[in-house]
C-alpha positions in Angstrom: -83.9 -58.4 134.4 -85.9 -61.9 136.8 -82.9 -64.2 135.8 -81.0 -62.0 138.2 -80.0 -63.0 141.9 -78.5 -59.5 142.5 -75.0 -60.6 142.5 -74.8 -60.1 138.9 -75.1 -63.8 138.0 -77.5 -66.2 137.3 -79.9 -68.4 138.4 -79.4 -71.8 137.5 -81.9 -73.9 136.5 -80.9 -75.6 139.9 -81.9 -72.3 141.7 -85.0 -71.8 139.8 -85.6 -75.5 141.2 -86.0 -74.7 144.6 -87.4 -71.5 144.6 -90.6 -73.4 142.7 -90.3 -76.2 144.9 -90.2 -74.3 148.0 -92.9 -71.4 147.4 -95.1 -74.7 146.1 -95.0 -77.2 149.3 -94.3 -74.3 152.1 -90.8 -76.2 152.5 -87.4 -73.3 153.0 -85.2 -72.7 149.8 -82.4 -73.9 151.7 -84.5 -77.2 152.6 -85.5 -77.5 148.6 -81.9 -77.0 148.3 -81.0 -80.3 150.1 -83.5 -82.3 148.7 -82.3 -81.0 145.2 -78.6 -82.4 146.2 -79.4 -85.2 148.4 -82.2 -86.4 145.3 -81.9 -84.9 141.7 -83.5 -82.7 139.3 -86.2 -85.2 139.8 -89.5 -83.9 140.2 -92.3 -85.8 141.6 -89.9 -87.7 143.8 -88.7 -83.7 145.1 -92.6 -82.9 145.7 -93.2 -86.1 147.2 -89.9 -86.0 149.9 -90.8 -82.4 150.3 -94.2 -83.1 151.6 -92.7 -85.5 153.9 -90.6 -82.8 155.3 -93.2 -79.9 155.4 -95.4 -82.7 157.5 -92.3 -83.7 160.0 -91.7 -79.9 161.0 -95.5 -78.9 161.9 
């Protein structure tokens, strides 16, 4: 199904958020997970910091 990670476990909301954040901002999923760990799940804060991170890595 669409929610499977491939290993039989289901994706958490944080997993889904990391994937969407990475797709939307151009950062890696690993970077997105790091931001979520530091900032929590506030979408506006995550988007702001992800954009800053992307600019710094260029």
